[in-house]
Each structure stands twice: as C-alpha cells, then as structure tokens.
FIDRENVEX-526166 format. One record per atom (N, C-alpha, C): residue in one letter; x negated, y, z negated. Coordinates in steps of 0.2 Angstrom, whole numbers, padded with zeros to 4 digits, always signed. Atoms other than C-alpha are relative to their C-alpha. Layout:
<pts>
AXYZ...
</pts>
This chain:
<pts>
M+0007+0000-0004M+0039+0113-0015M-0006+0001-0005P+0006-0001+0005P+0021+0113-0023P-0001+0007+0000L+0001-0008+0002L+0016+0131-0030L-0007+0000+0007L+0007+0000-0005L-0002+0127-0019L+0001-0001+0006P-0001+0003-0007P+0001+0128+0000P-0005-0005+0003Y+0006+0005-0002Y-0009+0112+0007Y-0003+0003+0006A+0003-0003-0007A-0011+0121+0024A-0004+0005-0001L+0007-0006+0000L-0021+0135+0016L-0006-0003-0004I+0006+0004+0003I-0032+0121+0006I-0004-0004+0005R+0003+0004-0004R-0034+0109+0020R-0007+0002+0003P+0005-0003-0003P-0047+0118+0030P-0007-0001-0004W+0005+0002+0006W-0058+0118+0013W-0002-0007+0000L+0000+0008+0002L-0055+0099+0010L-0004-0003+0007F+0003+0002-0006F-0060+0096+0029F-0007+0001+0000A+0008-0002-0001A-0076+0105+0027A-0006-0006-0003W+0004+0004+0003W-0082+0092+0016W-0001-0007+0003D-0001+0007-0001D-0087+0074+0018D+0005-0003-0001A-0006+0003+0001A-0072+0063+0019A+0000-0004-0007E+0000+0005+0005E-0077+0051+0005E-0002+0004-0006T+0001-0004+0005T-0084+0065-0006T+0006+0005-0002I-0006-0003+0002I-0069+0075-0005I+0005-0004-0004H-0005+0002+0002H-0058+0061-0008H-0002-0001-0007D+0001+0000+0007D-0067+0057-0024D+0000+0006-0004V+0000-0006+0003V-0068+0074-0029V+0008+0002-0001T-0007-0002+0002T-0049+0076-0028T+0002-0004-0003L-0002+0004+0005L-0045+0060-0037L-0002+0002-0007R+0000-0002+0006R-0054+0067-0050R+0002+0007-0004W-0003-0006+0001W-0047+0084-0050W+0007-0003-0002L-0006+0002+0003L-0030+0075-0051L+0000-0004-0006S-0001+0004+0006S-0034+0064-0065S+0000+0006-0004A+0001-0006+0004A-0040+0080-0074A+0006+0004-0001T-0005-0004+0000T-0025+0089-0071T+0008-0001-0001Q-0008+0005+0001Q-0009+0076-0072Q+0003+0002-0006H-0004-0001+0008H-0006+0080-0091H-0001+0008-0001S+0000-0010+0002S-0009+0101-0089S+0005+0003+0003P-0003-0006-0004P+0000+0115-0082P-0001-0001+0006L+0003+0000-0005L-0011+0113-0068L+0004-0005+0006R-0003+0006-0004R+0000+0098-0061R+0006+0004+0005H-0005-0004-0003H+0013+0112-0056H-0002+0002+0008L+0003-0002-0006L+0002+0116-0042L+0001-0006+0006Y-0002+0006-0005Y+0006+0099-0033Y+0007-0003+0000A-0005+0003+0001A+0021+0094-0041A+0006+0003+0002Q-0006-0002-0003Q+0039+0094-0033Q+0005-0006-0003S-0007+0004+0005S+0056+0087-0039S+0001-0006+0005R-0001+0005-0003R+0059+0069-0033R+0007-0001+0003I-0007+0001-0003I+0073+0064-0021I+0003-0006-0003N-0003+0006+0002N+0084+0053-0028N+0006-0003+0005D-0001+0004-0006D+0088+0040-0016D+0000-0008-0002P+0000+0005+0002P+0089+0024-0025P+0002-0006+0003V-0002+0006-0005V+0088+0006-0016V-0003-0007-0004H+0001+0006+0004H+0089-0010-0023H-0003-0005+0004L+0003+0005-0004L+0076-0023-0016L-0005-0004-0003A+0003+0007+0003A+0067-0040-0022A+0001+0001-0007G-0002+0000+0007G+0076-0037-0039G-0002+0005-0003L+0003-0008+0004L+0070-0020-0042L+0004+0006+0004T-0001-0005-0002T+0077-0004-0041T-0005+0006+0002F+0005-0006-0002F+0067+0010-0031F+0003+0006-0001P-0004-0008+0000P+0071+0028-0035P+0002+0003+0007N-0002-0002-0006N+0068+0032-0018N-0004-0003+0005R+0002+0005-0005R+0062+0023-0002R-0010+0003+0002V+0007-0002-0001V+0044+0034-0001V-0005-0002-0006G+0005+0001+0005G+0028+0027-0008G-0006+0002+0003L+0007+0000+0000L+0010+0028-0009L-0003-0006+0002A+0004+0007-0003A+0000+0015+0000A-0006-0001-0005A+0007+0000+0003A-0014+0006-0008A-0007+0002+0004G+0006-0002-0002G-0032+0011-0006G-0002+0008-0002L+0002-0006+0001L-0031+0030-0010L-0003+0000-0008D+0001-0001+0007D-0031+0027-0029D-0002-0007-0003K+0001+0007+0001K-0041+0010-0030K-0002-0001-0008N+0001+0002+0006N-0045+0012-0049N+0006+0004-0005A-0004+0000+0002A-0028+0017-0054A-0001+0007-0006L+0002-0005+0003L-0035+0034-0060L+0006+0007-0001C-0005-0003-0001C-0020+0046-0055C+0007-0001+0000I-0007+0002-0002I-0004+0037-0057I+0005+0005-0002D-0004-0006+0001D+0004+0052-0066D+0002+0005+0005A-0001-0006-0006A-0001+0065-0053A+0005-0004+0005W-0003+0000-0005W+0006+0055-0040W+0009+0000-0002Q-0008+0000+0001Q+0024+0053-0049Q+0002+0007+0000A-0001-0006+0000A+0022+0071-0051A+0002+0004+0008M+0000-0001-0007M+0022+0073-0032M+0006-0003+0004G-0007+0002-0001G+0039+0065-0031G+0001-0008+0003F+0000+0008-0003F+0035+0046-0025F+0004-0004-0003G-0004+0004+0003G+0049+0034-0027G-0005-0007-0004F+0004+0006+0003F+0035+0021-0030F-0008+0000+0003V+0009-0001-0003V+0015+0021-0030V-0002-0008-0001E+0003+0006+0000E+0004+0007-0026E-0008+0001-0001V+0008+0000+0001V-0014+0006-0034V-0005-0006+0001G+0005+0005-0003G-0030-0004-0029G-0001+0001+0006T-0001+0007+0002T-0035-0015-0022T-0007-0002-0004V+0005+0003+0007V-0044-0022-0039V-0002-0006+0002T+0004+0008-0001T-0056-0037-0037T-0001-0001-0008P+0003+0002+0007P-0060-0047-0053P-0005+0004-0003V+0006-0003+0003V-0077-0040-0055V+0000+0006+0005G+0002-0006-0003G-0082-0021-0050G-0005-0002+0005Q+0005+0001-0004Q-0091-0019-0034Q-0001+0007+0003P+0000-0008-0003P-0098-0005-0025P+0003+0000+0007G-0002+0000-0006G-0092-0009-0008G-0005-0001+0005N+0004-0002-0005N-0100-0006+0009N-0005+0006+0001P+0004-0008+0001P-0115+0006+0012P+0004+0006+0002K-0001-0006-0001K-0112+0024+0013K-0004+0003+0008P-0006-0003+0000P-0107+0033+0025P+0006-0006+0003R-0004+0006-0001R-0090+0022+0026R+0006+0004+0001M-0006-0003-0001M-0077+0035+0029M+0000+0006+0004F+0002-0004-0004F-0074+0046+0044F+0007+0002+0002R-0006-0002-0005R-0060+0057+0051R+0000+0001+0007L+0000-0001-0006L-0054+0059+0067L+0007+0006+0001P-0005-0005-0001P-0044+0076+0067P+0004+0000+0005K-0004+0000-0005K-0039+0076+0085K+0006-0005+0000A-0005+0006-0001A-0030+0059+0083A+0004+0000-0008Q-0004+0001+0007Q-0023+0063+0064Q-0002-0007-0002A+0002+0007+0002A-0033+0047+0059A-0007-0001-0005L+0005+0000+0005L-0045+0041+0047L-0003-0008+0004I+0003+0006+0000I-0058+0026+0050I-0002-0001-0007N+0003+0000+0006N-0064+0020+0033N-0003-0009+0001R+0004+0008+0001R-0077+0001+0030R+0000+0002-0007L+0003-0002+0008L-0075+0005+0011L-0003-0007-0004G+0002+0007+0002G-0075-0014+0007G+0003-0002-0008F-0003+0002+0006F-0064-0015-0009F-0006+0004-0007N+0004-0004+0006N-0075-0002-0019N+0004+0001-0006N-0004-0003+0006N-0068-0002-0036N-0003-0003-0006L+0002+0000+0007L-0072-0003-0055L+0001-0007-0004G-0002+0006+0003G-0066-0020-0058G+0007-0001-0005L-0005+0001+0002L-0051-0028-0068L+0001+0004-0007S-0001-0003+0006S-0055-0021-0085S+0002+0008+0000T-0002-0009-0001T-0056-0002-0080T+0006+0001+0003F-0007-0001-0003F-0041-0004-0069F+0005+0000-0004L-0004+0001+0004L-0030-0011-0082L+0001+0005-0006A+0002-0006+0003A-0037+0002-0094A+0006+0007+0002N-0002-0005-0004N-0032+0016-0082N+0008-0002+0000V-0005+0000+0000V-0015+0009-0080V+0005+0001-0006A-0003+0001+0006A-0010+0004-0097A+0001+0009-0004T+0001-0006+0004T-0015+0023-0103T+0005+0005+0005A-0004-0004-0002A-0003+0030-0089A+0007+0002-0003R-0006-0003+0004R+0013+0041-0095R+0007-0001+0003F-0006-0001-0005F+0025+0039-0080F+0006-0003-0004R-0006+0003+0004R+0037+0026-0090R+0002+0003-0005Q-0002-0004+0004Q+0040+0039-0102Q+0004+0004+0002Q-0004-0004-0004Q+0049+0049-0090Q+0007-0004+0001A-0006+0003-0001A+0068+0046-0088A+0000-0003+0010S-0002+0002-0005S+0071+0035-0073S-0007+0000+0005P+0006-0001-0003P+0052+0032-0068P-0002-0004+0006M+0001+0004-0006M+0045+0028-0051M-0003-0007-0002L+0002+0006+0000L+0040+0010-0048L-0009-0001+0000L+0007+0000-0001L+0022+0005-0050L-0002-0008+0005G+0003+0007-0002G+0014-0009-0037G-0009+0000-0003L+0009+0002+0002L-0005-0017-0042L-0001-0004+0006N+0004+0004-0006N-0015-0022-0026N-0005-0005-0002I+0005+0003+0001I-0026-0036-0028I-0004-0005+0005G+0005+0002-0004G-0041-0043-0019G-0003-0005-0003K+0007+0004+0002K-0057-0054-0018K-0005+0003-0001N+0005-0003+0000N-0073-0050-0023N-0003-0001+0007A+0002+0002-0007A-0084-0050-0007A-0006-0005-0002H+0004+0007+0001H-0097-0062-0015H+0005-0008-0001T-0004+0005+0001T-0083-0074-0018T+0001-0005+0008P+0000+0004-0006P-0084-0088-0004P+0007+0000+0002I-0007+0001-0002I-0067-0089+0006I+0003-0006-0003E-0003+0007+0002E-0064-0107+0000E+0002+0002-0007Q+0000-0002+0008Q-0065-0099-0018Q+0006+0005-0001A-0001-0006+0001A-0054-0085-0015A+0008-0001-0003H-0004+0002+0004H-0039-0093-0024H+0000+0003-0007D+0001-0001+0008D-0047-0091-0040D+0000+0009-0002D+0000-0008+0003D-0050-0072-0039D+0007+0002+0001Y-0007-0001-0001Y-0031-0070-0032Y+0003-0001-0006R-0003+0002+0006R-0026-0081-0047R-0001+0006-0006A+0005-0006+0006A-0038-0070-0060A+0005+0005+0000C-0002-0007+0001C-0031-0055-0054C+0008+0001-0001L-0007+0001+0001L-0012-0061-0053L+0001+0000-0008Q+0000+0001+0005Q-0014-0066-0070Q-0001+0006-0005A+0000-0005+0003A-0021-0051-0078A+0005+0007+0001V-0004-0005-0001V-0010-0038-0069V+0007-0001+0000Y-0005+0002+0000Y+0006-0046-0070Y+0004+0004-0005P-0004-0005+0005P+0012-0038-0087P+0000+0007+0001L+0000-0007-0001L+0008-0020-0081L+0004+0002+0006A-0003-0002-0008A+0016-0022-0063A+0008+0000+0000D-0008+0001-0003D+0034-0019-0056D-0001-0004+0006Y+0002+0005-0004Y+0027-0028-0042Y-0007-0001+0001V+0008+0002-0001V+0010-0036-0036V+0001-0002+0008T+0000+0001-0007T+0004-0034-0018T-0007-0005+0000V+0006+0004-0001V-0008-0048-0011V-0004+0003+0006N+0003-0003-0006N-0020-0040+0001N-0004-0007+0003I+0004+0006-0005I-0026-0054+0014I-0001+0003+0006S+0001-0003-0006S-0028-0041+0027S-0006+0006+0003S+0006-0006-0001S-0042-0028+0023S-0004-0002+0007P+0004+0003-0004P-0054-0029+0039P-0007+0001-0003N+0007-0002+0004N-0068-0023+0027N-0003-0006-0004T+0001+0005+0003T-0069-0039+0018T-0002-0007+0003Q+0003+0006-0004Q-0079-0054+0027Q+0005-0006-0001Q-0004+0006+0002Q-0066-0068+0031Q+0006+0001-0002L-0006-0001+0003L-0052-0061+0022L+0006-0001+0005R-0006-0001-0004R-0041-0060+0036R+0003-0008+0003E-0003+0007-0001E-0042-0080+0038E+0004-0002-0005L-0004+0002+0005L-0031-0081+0023L+0008+0001+0003Q-0006+0001-0002Q-0017-0077+0034Q+0003-0003+0005T+0000+0006-0005T-0018-0092+0046T+0000-0006-0003D+0000+0007+0000D-0012-0109+0047D-0001-0002-0008Q-0001+0003+0007Q-0015-0120+0031Q-0002+0004-0005A+0000-0005+0006A-0023-0106+0021A+0004+0004-0001F-0005-0005+0002F-0010-0095+0020F+0006-0005-0003V-0004+0005+0005V+0001-0111+0015V+0000+0000-0006D+0003+0000+0008D-0011-0114+0001D+0001+0005-0005L-0001-0004+0005L-0010-0097-0005L+0006+0002-0002L-0008-0003+0004L+0008-0094-0006L+0001-0007-0003Q-0003+0005+0006Q+0010-0112-0015Q-0004+0001-0006M+0004-0003+0006M-0004-0105-0027M+0004+0006-0004L-0003-0006+0003L+0004-0089-0029L+0007-0001-0002A-0007+0002+0003A+0022-0097-0031A-0001-0002-0006T+0000+0003+0007T+0018-0108-0045T-0004+0005-0006E+0002-0004+0007E+0008-0095-0055E+0005+0005-0001R-0005-0004+0001R+0021-0083-0053R+0005-0001-0003K-0006+0003+0003K+0034-0094-0059K-0003-0001-0008N+0004+0002+0008N+0022-0098-0075N+0000+0007-0003L+0001-0005+0004L+0019-0080-0078L+0007+0004-0001Q-0006-0002+0001Q+0038-0076-0076Q+0002-0003-0008H-0003+0005+0006H+0041-0089-0090H-0005+0004-0007I+0004-0003+0005I+0026-0083-0100I+0002+0008-0002H-0002-0007+0001H+0031-0064-0100H+0006+0003+0001Q-0008-0001-0002Q+0050-0065-0097Q+0001+0006+0002K+0000-0008-0005K+0048-0051-0083K+0000-0004+0008H+0000+0002-0008H+0052-0052-0065H-0005+0004+0003V+0003-0004-0005V+0038-0046-0054V-0001-0003+0007P+0002+0004-0006P+0039-0049-0036P-0006+0001+0005L+0006+0000-0004L+0025-0052-0024L+0001+0002+0008F+0000-0002-0007F+0022-0043-0008F-0006-0002+0003I+0004+0002-0004I+0010-0050+0005I-0002+0005+0005K+0003-0004-0005K+0000-0037+0015K-0003-0003+0006I+0001+0002-0007I-0002-0041+0032I-0003+0006+0006A+0004-0005-0005A-0015-0033+0048A+0006+0001+0005P-0002-0002-0007P-0007-0026+0062P-0002-0003+0008D+0004+0003-0006D-0019-0034+0075D+0003-0008+0002L-0004+0007-0001L-0009-0052+0074L+0003+0000+0005N-0003+0000-0007N-0003-0057+0091N+0008-0003-0002D-0007+0002+0002D+0015-0063+0093D+0000-0009-0003G+0002+0008+0002G+0010-0082+0090G-0001-0001-0007A+0003-0001+0007A+0000-0077+0075A+0007+0001-0004L-0007-0002+0004L+0016-0068+0068L+0005-0004-0001Q-0006+0005+0002Q+0028-0082+0072Q-0002-0004-0004Q+0002+0005+0006Q+0017-0093+0063Q+0000+0001-0007L+0000-0002+0007L+0016-0082+0048L+0008+0001-0002C-0007+0000+0001C+0035-0079+0049C+0002-0007-0003D-0002+0007+0001D+0039-0098+0050D-0003-0003-0007T+0003+0001+0007T+0027-0101+0034T+0002+0003-0006L-0003-0003+0005L+0036-0088+0025L+0007-0003-0001K-0006+0003+0001K+0053-0094+0029K+0000-0008-0004T-0001+0006+0003T+0048-0112+0023T-0002+0000-0007H+0003+0000+0008H+0039-0107+0006H+0003+0006-0004C-0003-0007+0002C+0048-0090+0003C+0007+0001+0001M-0008+0000-0001M+0066-0093+0008M+0003-0006-0001A-0005+0007+0002A+0080-0105+0005A+0007+0002+0002H-0006-0001-0002H+0096-0105+0015H+0001+0006+0002G+0000-0007-0003G+0092-0089+0023G-0001+0006-0005K+0002-0006+0005K+0088-0079+0007K-0007-0002-0004V+0007+0000+0003V+0072-0074-0002V+0000-0005-0007K-0001+0003+0005K+0069-0087-0015K-0002+0005-0008D+0000-0003+0007D+0071-0079-0034D-0001+0007+0001D+0003-0007-0001D+0069-0061-0025D-0006+0002-0001A+0007+0000+0002A+0052-0065-0027A-0006+0003+0005W+0006-0001-0005W+0043-0060-0010W+0002+0006+0004G+0001-0006-0004G+0040-0046+0002G-0005+0000+0005V+0005+0000-0005V+0029-0041+0016V-0001+0009+0000I+0002-0006-0004I+0020-0026+0019I-0004+0001+0006A+0004-0001-0006A+0015-0020+0035A+0001+0006+0004T+0006+0004-0002T+0003-0016+0040T-0007+0003-0004N+0008-0002+0003N-0015-0014+0034N-0003+0003+0007T+0004-0007-0006T-0028-0002+0045T-0001-0006+0006T+0001+0003-0004T-0032-0008+0062T-0007-0001+0003L+0007+0001-0004L-0048-0014+0072L+0000+0003+0007S+0000-0003-0007S-0042-0008+0089S-0001+0008+0000R+0002-0007-0001R-0049+0009+0095R+0004+0003+0008E-0005-0001-0005E-0036+0009+0110E+0000+0006+0000Q-0003-0008+0000Q-0029+0026+0105Q-0005+0005-0001V+0003-0005+0002V-0044+0035+0101V-0008-0001+0003Q+0006+0002-0006Q-0057+0030+0115Q-0004+0008+0001G+0004-0007-0003G-0070+0045+0118G-0001+0004-0007Q-0002-0005+0006Q-0067+0054+0101Q-0004-0002-0005P+0006+0001+0006P-0081+0057+0088P+0002-0004-0005H+0000+0006+0006H-0083+0042+0075H+0004-0005+0003A-0005+0006-0002A-0071+0032+0087A-0003-0007-0001Q+0003+0007+0000Q-0084+0018+0087Q-0002-0002-0006E+0001+0001+0007E-0087+0018+0069E+0002-0008-0002T-0001+0006+0004T-0085+0000+0060T+0005+0001-0004G-0003-0001+0007G-0069-0002+0049G+0007+0000+0003G-0007-0001-0002G-0051+0000+0050G+0002+0008+0000L-0004-0009-0002L-0041+0015+0059L+0007+0000-0004S-0007+0000+0003S-0027+0021+0050S+0002+0007+0003G-0002-0006-0003G-0016+0037+0054G+0004-0001+0006A-0006+0000-0006A-0005+0041+0069A-0002-0004+0005P+0002+0007-0006P-0015+0028+0082P+0003-0006-0002L-0003+0007+0004L-0008+0015+0069L+0008+0000+0002R-0008+0000+0001R+0011+0020+0071R+0003-0007+0004A-0004+0005-0005A+0016+0010+0086A-0002-0007-0002A+0001+0005+0001A+0006-0005+0082A+0004-0003-0007S-0002+0002+0005S+0012-0006+0065S+0009-0002+0000N-0007-0001-0001N+0031-0002+0070N+0002-0007+0004R-0003+0007-0003R+0029-0018+0082R+0000-0007-0004V-0001+0006+0005V+0026-0029+0068V+0005+0001-0005I-0005+0000+0003I+0038-0023+0058I+0007-0002+0003R-0006+0003-0002R+0051-0026+0072R+0001-0007+0001F+0002+0007-0001F+0044-0043+0075F+0002-0004-0006L-0003+0005+0007L+0047-0048+0056L+0007+0002-0001R-0007-0002+0002R+0063-0040+0053R+0004-0005+0005Q-0004+0006-0006Q+0070-0051+0070Q+0000-0006-0002S+0002+0007+0002S+0061-0067+0064S+0003-0001-0007L+0000+0001+0008L+0063-0066+0045L+0007+0001-0001G-0008-0001+0001G+0082-0060+0046G+0001+0008-0005P-0002-0007+0003P+0091-0044+0038P-0003+0000-0008D+0000+0001+0008D+0087-0049+0019D-0007+0002-0003F+0006+0002+0003F+0069-0052+0018F-0004+0008+0000P+0002-0007+0002P+0060-0035+0009P-0007+0000+0005I+0005-0002-0006I+0049-0027+0023I-0002+0008-0002V+0002-0005+0002V+0038-0012+0016V-0004+0003+0007G+0002-0002-0005G+0033-0001+0032G-0006+0004-0001V+0005-0005+0001V+0016+0008+0033V-0005-0001+0004G+0006+0000-0005G+0004+0014+0046G+0002+0005+0004G-0001-0004-0003G+0005+0030+0054G+0006+0004+0000V-0005-0004+0002V+0018+0040+0045V-0003+0007-0002M+0003-0006+0001M+0013+0058+0048M+0005+0005-0001S-0006-0004+0001S+0030+0065+0048S+0006-0002-0003A-0007+0003+0003A+0048+0064+0042A+0003-0004+0005D-0002+0004-0007D+0052+0058+0059D-0003-0007-0001D+0005+0006-0001D+0038+0044+0058D+0004-0005-0005A-0003+0004+0005A+0046+0039+0042A+0007-0003+0002V-0007+0002-0001V+0064+0037+0047V-0002-0005+0007E+0001+0004-0005E+0056+0028+0063E-0002-0008-0002K+0002+0005+0004K+0050+0014+0051K+0005-0004-0002I-0006+0002+0002I+0065+0012+0043I+0004-0002+0007Q-0003+0003-0006Q+0074+0010+0060Q-0004-0005+0005A+0003+0007-0003A+0062-0003+0066A+0001-0005-0005G+0000+0006+0004G+0066-0013+0051G-0002-0001-0008A+0003-0001+0005A+0058-0007+0036A+0005+0002-0005N-0002-0003+0005N+0065-0005+0019N-0002+0006-0004L+0004-0010+0004L+0053+0008+0012L-0005+0001+0004V+0005-0002-0005V+0039+0016+0019V-0005+0001-0005Q+0006-0002+0003Q+0021+0020+0013Q-0003+0005+0002I+0004-0005-0004I+0011+0035+0017I-0008+0000-0004Y+0007-0001+0002Y-0008+0037+0014Y-0004+0005+0004T+0003-0004-0004T-0017+0046+0029T+0004+0006+0001G-0005-0004+0000G-0001+0055+0032G-0002+0006-0006L-0001-0006+0006L-0003+0064+0014L-0007+0003+0002I+0005-0003-0002I-0021+0067+0019I-0001+0007+0004Y-0002-0004-0005Y-0016+0077+0034Y+0005+0006-0001A-0005-0004+0001A+0000+0084+0029A+0001+0003-0006G-0001-0003+0007G-0001+0086+0009G+0007-0003-0003P-0007+0003+0004P+0013+0082-0004P+0008+0002+0003A-0007-0002-0003A+0027+0091+0006A+0002-0007+0004L-0001+0006-0005L+0027+0075+0017L+0004-0005-0004V-0003+0004+0005V+0033+0065+0002V+0007+0002+0000T-0007-0002+0000T+0049+0076+0001T+0004+0000+0006S-0002-0001-0007S+0052+0079+0019S+0002-0007+0002S-0001+0006-0004S+0051+0060+0023S+0006-0003-0006A-0006+0003+0003A+0063+0055+0008A+0005+0003+0000Q-0006-0005-0003Q+0075+0069+0013Q+0002-0003+0006A-0001+0002-0006A+0074+0062+0030A+0005-0008+0000I-0002+0007+0001I+0077+0044+0026I+0007+0000-0004Q-0006+0001+0003Q+0091+0048+0014Q+0005+0001+0005R-0006-0002-0006R+0101+0056+0029R+0001-0006+0005Q+0000+0004-0005Q+0098+0042+0040Q+0003-0006-0004A-0001+0009+0003A+0099+0026+0028A+0004+0001-0006P-0001-0001+0008P+0111+0024+0013P-0002-0004-0005S+0004+0003+0006S+0107+0021-0004S+0004-0008-0002T-0002+0006+0001T+0109+0005-0009T+0000-0003-0009G+0001+0002+0006G+0107+0007-0028G+0006-0001-0005
</pts>
C-alpha cells in the first residue's frame, strides 16, 4: 500500500479547481518519480500475466489515456502497480484544446465531465518524454500504449494524414497503439466510427502497420477506441466491419487488432439535476459503468471469444473491475476511479480480477 493514505489528501485535492490540481499533480508525479518520494504512492504490482494481441500484459489493470496526455509520468504509473499504461492522446502538432474552464467534478455521482479537446504539446515533446522514461529498465516492465488522434484544425476528410503521421512516429516506442476516434470533444471525430469512413481508416491503418512492422521488425497491435453512445445498429455495423477487415476464419489477423470500450459519454441521464451536469463534454466515472458494460457485452457476443477487448468506463471499485471482465473484457483501464479512490484501486482491482479469472501468461 502507498505510504500516503489517499483518503487523507483527497479533500485537499478536491478543494482545487479540477484541471488546476490535475496539472499540479502531474508535475509533482513527474518530479518525484525518480526520487525516494515515489514511495509515497508506490505499491507492489500484482503478478497476473495475460497473453493478448501477441503481447504479455503483467496484469489486467491499466491506466486509461487522457490522464497523462504528454507522457510526463510513465515511471510514476509503473510505481503504482499498473500492468499497462496508455498515454496521450497525442496529435501531430501541439494544440491548446478548448477554452477553460473545461473540466468539472460531480462528486455526488463520482464522475467527471471534461471538454479538454486533445490539449497536448505535440509529437516531438511526447516522443521525447516516452524515450526518456526508465520503466523498461525494470525486470518484467509494464506495457505502454500510445494513443493517437487528429488535430482540431485538420478537416475530417484529411484525418487519415494525421493518424498516419502519428502512427509512423510512435510505432517504434509503443507496445501497442490506440487509435482514438471517439472523443466527443473534437468536432466530427466520431464520424470516423461509421460506414465507409471506418472501412477506409482500417484499410489505411492495416497497410501502414504492415509496412512499419517490416521496417522496425517489431509487433505492435492497434486498438480502436470507440464511444459508449453507439446504438445497437451502429455497434453491429462496426463489429461487421471489424470482422471483415481485422479477422479471418474467426481469428484476429496477425494478432494485430483490438477494441477499447469505451470513451466518455454525452448522456446526462444518470446525473440530471447535479451541479455541472449540463456542462458540455464527455462524462466519465460511475455513471458510465452500465453503458460501457453494455457495449462490451455486445462486442463480445458479436466478435466472438478471441477478439481483444479492453474495458474502460466506471471502474470505481474492485467489484466494478471484475464486472468488466465478466461482461467480456480481457483487460480493464481506470482513470476517474483513480481520481476518486487513489492508487489503492490499482492493487485491489488486480487482486480481485486475479481471483476471478485465470492467468494466461
């Protein structure tokens, strides 16, 4: 367990504006991750290896993208016991994101709303931070996912150019790459999940990944991050497209593909009447749990038993993490749960999953 009890410091953290304390915390983690102060939040990693998408994950609990957009704190996350960590979303060129304020807590609902808009420092800074991280010097290091997106100023018709540029840049440093086409905070982005746009994107990614694998002699699977707000018809169309372009004879082609379900939701049904509930942006945390689990169950039923699925959305407790696995996810990610429950959630979730699901490592 961490030396610093999170329950004691959370009231102080929550007294600050949500984005201000977010930035302060990241700077502090970055400054302490290579010093003895890391023991304030460090804890032993649960060893529960799982083989998925051609990779071996040390355990099934990861950090979702969005918390560490510029890859500042990779070694701090490893110290907290994550089996895998996803940093980003990064875009080709740095951008400030949407105007502030743009991040809001809903404590009664254990939730957050954000409309950050892919604020990040761009590929050059992102890659430099990833390259200087020391986590791979550890025995059996965690895995690292790099999450890529498009710039806000890039027309949706040219989105492929941004994703191609990002994939080419991050491929050598990634264990896996996540293609974010589901953030609600970049105009028209979710259109890439539908119809011919999704087909075209998958075809481009498949071609580019094969070229990069040949160039770098390295296996890096691609995960597609989708929204929780897709109806059954849209989900079925998405699954049909994945089966056509990413599977053959019931198996995933080249262990090269997976899905992350889900991003944040635009729905406010679970938080009506609460302060900040009508702020625009994506809602995360406990109110997202049921919607995320619905999508996971749908994907598992449609895609079959072998398609890699990462479940994210509403993991606020160890029981929530187990529920994701039971819904059909192979792995889980947390973000808002870490803000409300602290690092102990990583260990408790990994332990609970270990008791429920056998290792495949």
